[in-house]
PDB file of N, CA, C and O in Angstrom, chain B, residues numbered from 101:
ATOM      1  N   MET B 101       5.510   1.365  -0.432  1.00  0.00           N
ATOM      2  CA  MET B 101       5.185   0.271  -1.305  1.00  0.00           C
ATOM      3  C   MET B 101       4.293  -0.709  -0.541  1.00  0.00           C
ATOM      4  O   MET B 101       4.654  -1.160   0.546  1.00  0.00           O
ATOM      5  N   PRO B 102       3.135  -1.038  -1.105  1.00  0.00           N
ATOM      6  CA  PRO B 102       2.247  -1.990  -0.414  1.00  0.00           C
ATOM      7  C   PRO B 102       2.798  -3.412  -0.482  1.00  0.00           C
ATOM      8  O   PRO B 102       3.400  -3.809  -1.479  1.00  0.00           O
ATOM      9  N   LEU B 103       2.588  -4.163   0.579  1.00  0.00           N
ATOM     10  CA  LEU B 103       2.995  -5.565   0.654  1.00  0.00           C
ATOM     11  C   LEU B 103       1.748  -6.433   0.675  1.00  0.00           C
ATOM     12  O   LEU B 103       0.810  -6.159   1.424  1.00  0.00           O
ATOM     13  N   LEU B 104       1.733  -7.482  -0.144  1.00  0.00           N
ATOM     14  CA  LEU B 104       0.597  -8.402  -0.200  1.00  0.00           C
ATOM     15  C   LEU B 104       1.059  -9.775   0.277  1.00  0.00           C
ATOM     16  O   LEU B 104       1.738 -10.482  -0.468  1.00  0.00           O
ATOM     17  N   PRO B 105       0.707 -10.169   1.500  1.00  0.00           N
ATOM     18  CA  PRO B 105       1.104 -11.501   1.975  1.00  0.00           C
ATOM     19  C   PRO B 105       0.330 -12.594   1.237  1.00  0.00           C
ATOM     20  O   PRO B 105      -0.858 -12.443   0.950  1.00  0.00           O
ATOM     21  N   ILE B 106       1.016 -13.690   0.937  1.00  0.00           N
ATOM     22  CA  ILE B 106       0.416 -14.826   0.234  1.00  0.00           C
ATOM     23  C   ILE B 106       0.424 -16.031   1.167  1.00  0.00           C
ATOM     24  O   ILE B 106       1.431 -16.319   1.814  1.00  0.00           O
ATOM     25  N   GLN B 107      -0.699 -16.726   1.232  1.00  0.00           N
ATOM     26  CA  GLN B 107      -0.799 -17.941   2.038  1.00  0.00           C
ATOM     27  C   GLN B 107      -1.752 -18.895   1.339  1.00  0.00           C
ATOM     28  O   GLN B 107      -2.784 -18.471   0.818  1.00  0.00           O
ATOM     29  N   THR B 108      -1.420 -20.175   1.324  1.00  0.00           N
ATOM     30  CA  THR B 108      -2.274 -21.189   0.706  1.00  0.00           C
ATOM     31  C   THR B 108      -2.416 -22.384   1.641  1.00  0.00           C
ATOM     32  O   THR B 108      -1.489 -22.723   2.377  1.00  0.00           O
ATOM     33  N   ASP B 109      -3.564 -23.007   1.607  1.00  0.00           N
ATOM     34  CA  ASP B 109      -3.788 -24.220   2.393  1.00  0.00           C
ATOM     35  C   ASP B 109      -3.168 -25.446   1.717  1.00  0.00           C
ATOM     36  O   ASP B 109      -3.134 -26.525   2.308  1.00  0.00           O
ATOM     37  N   ALA B 110      -2.670 -25.284   0.459  1.00  0.00           N
ATOM     38  CA  ALA B 110      -2.057 -26.393  -0.277  1.00  0.00           C
ATOM     39  C   ALA B 110      -0.619 -26.653   0.161  1.00  0.00           C
ATOM     40  O   ALA B 110      -0.005 -27.620  -0.291  1.00  0.00           O
ATOM     41  N   ALA B 111      -0.074 -25.809   1.032  1.00  0.00           N
ATOM     42  CA  ALA B 111       1.284 -25.980   1.551  1.00  0.00           C
ATOM     43  C   ALA B 111       1.208 -26.102   3.069  1.00  0.00           C
ATOM     44  O   ALA B 111       0.237 -25.658   3.682  1.00  0.00           O
ATOM     45  N   PRO B 112       2.229 -26.704   3.675  1.00  0.00           N
ATOM     46  CA  PRO B 112       2.231 -26.779   5.143  1.00  0.00           C
ATOM     47  C   PRO B 112       2.191 -25.384   5.765  1.00  0.00           C
ATOM     48  O   PRO B 112       2.764 -24.442   5.218  1.00  0.00           O
ATOM     49  N   ALA B 113       1.529 -25.254   6.882  1.00  0.00           N
ATOM     50  CA  ALA B 113       1.441 -23.963   7.567  1.00  0.00           C
ATOM     51  C   ALA B 113       2.820 -23.522   8.041  1.00  0.00           C
ATOM     52  O   ALA B 113       3.662 -24.351   8.386  1.00  0.00           O
ATOM     53  N   ALA B 114       3.040 -22.229   8.056  1.00  0.00           N
ATOM     54  CA  ALA B 114       4.307 -21.680   8.533  1.00  0.00           C
ATOM     55  C   ALA B 114       4.457 -21.971  10.027  1.00  0.00           C
ATOM     56  O   ALA B 114       3.501 -21.846  10.792  1.00  0.00           O
ATOM     57  N   ILE B 115       5.651 -22.355  10.425  1.00  0.00           N
ATOM     58  CA  ILE B 115       5.912 -22.650  11.833  1.00  0.00           C
ATOM     59  C   ILE B 115       6.122 -21.356  12.615  1.00  0.00           C
ATOM     60  O   ILE B 115       5.747 -21.267  13.784  1.00  0.00           O
ATOM     61  N   GLY B 116       6.714 -20.366  11.980  1.00  0.00           N
ATOM     62  CA  GLY B 116       7.002 -19.089  12.632  1.00  0.00           C
ATOM     63  C   GLY B 116       6.031 -18.006  12.205  1.00  0.00           C
ATOM     64  O   GLY B 116       5.078 -18.276  11.473  1.00  0.00           O
ATOM     65  N   PRO B 117       6.267 -16.776  12.659  1.00  0.00           N
ATOM     66  CA  PRO B 117       5.372 -15.653  12.354  1.00  0.00           C
ATOM     67  C   PRO B 117       5.713 -14.989  11.018  1.00  0.00           C
ATOM     68  O   PRO B 117       6.101 -13.821  10.987  1.00  0.00           O
ATOM     69  N   TYR B 118       5.571 -15.725   9.925  1.00  0.00           N
ATOM     70  CA  TYR B 118       5.883 -15.175   8.609  1.00  0.00           C
ATOM     71  C   TYR B 118       4.905 -15.725   7.581  1.00  0.00           C
ATOM     72  O   TYR B 118       4.230 -16.723   7.833  1.00  0.00           O
ATOM     73  N   SER B 119       4.826 -15.077   6.424  1.00  0.00           N
ATOM     74  CA  SER B 119       3.961 -15.519   5.335  1.00  0.00           C
ATOM     75  C   SER B 119       4.714 -16.507   4.458  1.00  0.00           C
ATOM     76  O   SER B 119       5.943 -16.556   4.482  1.00  0.00           O
ATOM     77  N   GLN B 120       3.975 -17.295   3.682  1.00  0.00           N
ATOM     78  CA  GLN B 120       4.609 -18.229   2.754  1.00  0.00           C
ATOM     79  C   GLN B 120       5.291 -17.469   1.620  1.00  0.00           C
ATOM     80  O   GLN B 120       6.291 -17.931   1.072  1.00  0.00           O
ATOM     81  N   ALA B 121       4.756 -16.318   1.275  1.00  0.00           N
ATOM     82  CA  ALA B 121       5.351 -15.448   0.257  1.00  0.00           C
ATOM     83  C   ALA B 121       4.787 -14.047   0.443  1.00  0.00           C
ATOM     84  O   ALA B 121       3.774 -13.857   1.115  1.00  0.00           O
ATOM     85  N   VAL B 122       5.459 -13.064  -0.163  1.00  0.00           N
ATOM     86  CA  VAL B 122       5.000 -11.676  -0.127  1.00  0.00           C
ATOM     87  C   VAL B 122       5.211 -11.081  -1.511  1.00  0.00           C
ATOM     88  O   VAL B 122       6.277 -11.248  -2.105  1.00  0.00           O
ATOM     89  N   VAL B 123       4.199 -10.386  -2.029  1.00  0.00           N
ATOM     90  CA  VAL B 123       4.323  -9.663  -3.286  1.00  0.00           C
ATOM     91  C   VAL B 123       4.619  -8.211  -2.944  1.00  0.00           C
ATOM     92  O   VAL B 123       3.909  -7.593  -2.151  1.00  0.00           O
ATOM     93  N   ALA B 124       5.692  -7.663  -3.557  1.00  0.00           N
ATOM     94  CA  ALA B 124       6.085  -6.276  -3.302  1.00  0.00           C
ATOM     95  C   ALA B 124       6.766  -5.717  -4.541  1.00  0.00           C
ATOM     96  O   ALA B 124       7.726  -6.304  -5.041  1.00  0.00           O
ATOM     97  N   GLY B 125       6.281  -4.597  -5.036  1.00  0.00           N
ATOM     98  CA  GLY B 125       6.927  -3.912  -6.148  1.00  0.00           C
ATOM     99  C   GLY B 125       7.106  -4.761  -7.394  1.00  0.00           C
ATOM    100  O   GLY B 125       8.121  -4.630  -8.079  1.00  0.00           O
ATOM    101  N   GLY B 126       6.158  -5.621  -7.707  1.00  0.00           N
ATOM    102  CA  GLY B 126       6.254  -6.449  -8.899  1.00  0.00           C
ATOM    103  C   GLY B 126       7.089  -7.709  -8.721  1.00  0.00           C
ATOM    104  O   GLY B 126       7.301  -8.450  -9.681  1.00  0.00           O
ATOM    105  N   PHE B 127       7.559  -7.958  -7.517  1.00  0.00           N
ATOM    106  CA  PHE B 127       8.352  -9.154  -7.224  1.00  0.00           C
ATOM    107  C   PHE B 127       7.592 -10.048  -6.248  1.00  0.00           C
ATOM    108  O   PHE B 127       6.767  -9.567  -5.471  1.00  0.00           O
ATOM    109  N   VAL B 128       7.874 -11.352  -6.292  1.00  0.00           N
ATOM    110  CA  VAL B 128       7.335 -12.299  -5.321  1.00  0.00           C
ATOM    111  C   VAL B 128       8.509 -12.842  -4.522  1.00  0.00           C
ATOM    112  O   VAL B 128       9.421 -13.450  -5.082  1.00  0.00           O
ATOM    113  N   PHE B 129       8.484 -12.622  -3.219  1.00  0.00           N
ATOM    114  CA  PHE B 129       9.527 -13.102  -2.315  1.00  0.00           C
ATOM    115  C   PHE B 129       8.983 -14.317  -1.573  1.00  0.00           C
ATOM    116  O   PHE B 129       8.020 -14.208  -0.815  1.00  0.00           O
ATOM    117  N   CYS B 130       9.608 -15.480  -1.795  1.00  0.00           N
ATOM    118  CA  CYS B 130       9.151 -16.736  -1.193  1.00  0.00           C
ATOM    119  C   CYS B 130       9.960 -17.051   0.050  1.00  0.00           C
ATOM    120  O   CYS B 130      11.174 -16.846   0.083  1.00  0.00           O
ATOM    121  N   SER B 131       9.282 -17.547   1.069  1.00  0.00           N
ATOM    122  CA  SER B 131       9.995 -17.970   2.274  1.00  0.00           C
ATOM    123  C   SER B 131      10.581 -19.357   2.048  1.00  0.00           C
ATOM    124  O   SER B 131      10.169 -20.072   1.135  1.00  0.00           O
ATOM    125  N   GLY B 132      11.534 -19.729   2.874  1.00  0.00           N
ATOM    126  CA  GLY B 132      12.174 -21.034   2.754  1.00  0.00           C
ATOM    127  C   GLY B 132      11.249 -22.154   3.187  1.00  0.00           C
ATOM    128  O   GLY B 132      10.238 -21.927   3.852  1.00  0.00           O
ATOM    129  N   GLN B 133      11.606 -23.341   2.806  1.00  0.00           N
ATOM    130  CA  GLN B 133      10.805 -24.511   3.161  1.00  0.00           C
ATOM    131  C   GLN B 133      11.750 -25.614   3.594  1.00  0.00           C
ATOM    132  O   GLN B 133      12.690 -25.947   2.873  1.00  0.00           O
ATOM    133  N   ILE B 134      11.511 -26.180   4.757  1.00  0.00           N
ATOM    134  CA  ILE B 134      12.316 -27.314   5.191  1.00  0.00           C
ATOM    135  C   ILE B 134      11.770 -28.585   4.549  1.00  0.00           C
ATOM    136  O   ILE B 134      10.623 -28.615   4.104  1.00  0.00           O
ATOM    137  N   ALA B 135      12.571 -29.610   4.502  1.00  0.00           N
ATOM    138  CA  ALA B 135      12.162 -30.886   3.902  1.00  0.00           C
ATOM    139  C   ALA B 135      11.335 -31.675   4.909  1.00  0.00           C
ATOM    140  O   ALA B 135      11.839 -32.586   5.565  1.00  0.00           O
ATOM    141  N   MET B 136      10.053 -31.314   5.022  1.00  0.00           N
ATOM    142  CA  MET B 136       9.176 -31.950   5.998  1.00  0.00           C
ATOM    143  C   MET B 136       8.001 -32.606   5.289  1.00  0.00           C
ATOM    144  O   MET B 136       7.396 -32.008   4.400  1.00  0.00           O
ATOM    145  N   ASP B 137       7.680 -33.821   5.677  1.00  0.00           N
ATOM    146  CA  ASP B 137       6.506 -34.515   5.160  1.00  0.00           C
ATOM    147  C   ASP B 137       5.284 -33.912   5.851  1.00  0.00           C
ATOM    148  O   ASP B 137       5.134 -34.065   7.063  1.00  0.00           O
ATOM    149  N   PRO B 138       4.397 -33.223   5.100  1.00  0.00           N
ATOM    150  CA  PRO B 138       3.256 -32.562   5.748  1.00  0.00           C
ATOM    151  C   PRO B 138       2.274 -33.534   6.390  1.00  0.00           C
ATOM    152  O   PRO B 138       1.530 -33.146   7.291  1.00  0.00           O
ATOM    153  N   ALA B 139       2.257 -34.787   5.947  1.00  0.00           N
ATOM    154  CA  ALA B 139       1.328 -35.768   6.517  1.00  0.00           C
ATOM    155  C   ALA B 139       1.781 -36.254   7.889  1.00  0.00           C
ATOM    156  O   ALA B 139       0.957 -36.516   8.765  1.00  0.00           O
ATOM    157  N   THR B 140       3.121 -36.374   8.073  1.00  0.00           N
ATOM    158  CA  THR B 140       3.630 -36.936   9.328  1.00  0.00           C
ATOM    159  C   THR B 140       4.392 -35.933  10.184  1.00  0.00           C
ATOM    160  O   THR B 140       4.558 -36.139  11.387  1.00  0.00           O
ATOM    161  N   GLY B 141       4.859 -34.844   9.566  1.00  0.00           N
ATOM    162  CA  GLY B 141       5.675 -33.877  10.293  1.00  0.00           C
ATOM    163  C   GLY B 141       7.128 -34.305  10.416  1.00  0.00           C
ATOM    164  O   GLY B 141       7.929 -33.604  11.036  1.00  0.00           O
ATOM    165  N   ALA B 142       7.480 -35.455   9.829  1.00  0.00           N
ATOM    166  CA  ALA B 142       8.855 -35.965   9.898  1.00  0.00           C
ATOM    167  C   ALA B 142       9.734 -35.275   8.860  1.00  0.00           C
ATOM    168  O   ALA B 142       9.274 -34.935   7.770  1.00  0.00           O
ATOM    169  N   LEU B 143      11.011 -35.070   9.211  1.00  0.00           N
ATOM    170  CA  LEU B 143      11.956 -34.514   8.258  1.00  0.00           C
ATOM    171  C   LEU B 143      12.297 -35.565   7.210  1.00  0.00           C
ATOM    172  O   LEU B 143      12.495 -36.735   7.537  1.00  0.00           O
ATOM    173  N   VAL B 144      12.365 -35.144   5.946  1.00  0.00           N
ATOM    174  CA  VAL B 144      12.702 -36.036   4.842  1.00  0.00           C
ATOM    175  C   VAL B 144      14.209 -35.988   4.639  1.00  0.00           C
ATOM    176  O   VAL B 144      14.792 -34.906   4.559  1.00  0.00           O
ATOM    177  N   GLU B 145      14.839 -37.146   4.555  1.00  0.00           N
ATOM    178  CA  GLU B 145      16.288 -37.218   4.379  1.00  0.00           C
ATOM    179  C   GLU B 145      16.650 -37.333   2.903  1.00  0.00           C
ATOM    180  O   GLU B 145      15.817 -37.709   2.078  1.00  0.00           O
ATOM    181  N   GLY B 146      17.906 -37.005   2.576  1.00  0.00           N
ATOM    182  CA  GLY B 146      18.411 -37.176   1.218  1.00  0.00           C
ATOM    183  C   GLY B 146      18.644 -35.851   0.520  1.00  0.00           C
ATOM    184  O   GLY B 146      18.390 -34.781   1.073  1.00  0.00           O
ATOM    185  N   ASP B 147      19.130 -35.947  -0.699  1.00  0.00           N
ATOM    186  CA  ASP B 147      19.434 -34.774  -1.518  1.00  0.00           C
ATOM    187  C   ASP B 147      18.373 -34.583  -2.584  1.00  0.00           C
ATOM    188  O   ASP B 147      17.554 -35.463  -2.852  1.00  0.00           O
ATOM    189  N   VAL B 148      18.416 -33.416  -3.176  1.00  0.00           N
ATOM    190  CA  VAL B 148      17.502 -33.105  -4.278  1.00  0.00           C
ATOM    191  C   VAL B 148      18.094 -33.618  -5.561  1.00  0.00           C
ATOM    192  O   VAL B 148      17.491 -33.466  -6.623  1.00  0.00           O
TER     193      VAL B 148
END
């Protein structure tokens, strides 16, 4: 099954060696995202 890595400049760059998402077999698998302010790099506190 072919894997199509997805990456966009509209989201913060991945810190580790992984893609922001991968398309495989008709599914989109999204990687996790920490609560980080992309402008400052600071962690955002609070609940959703």
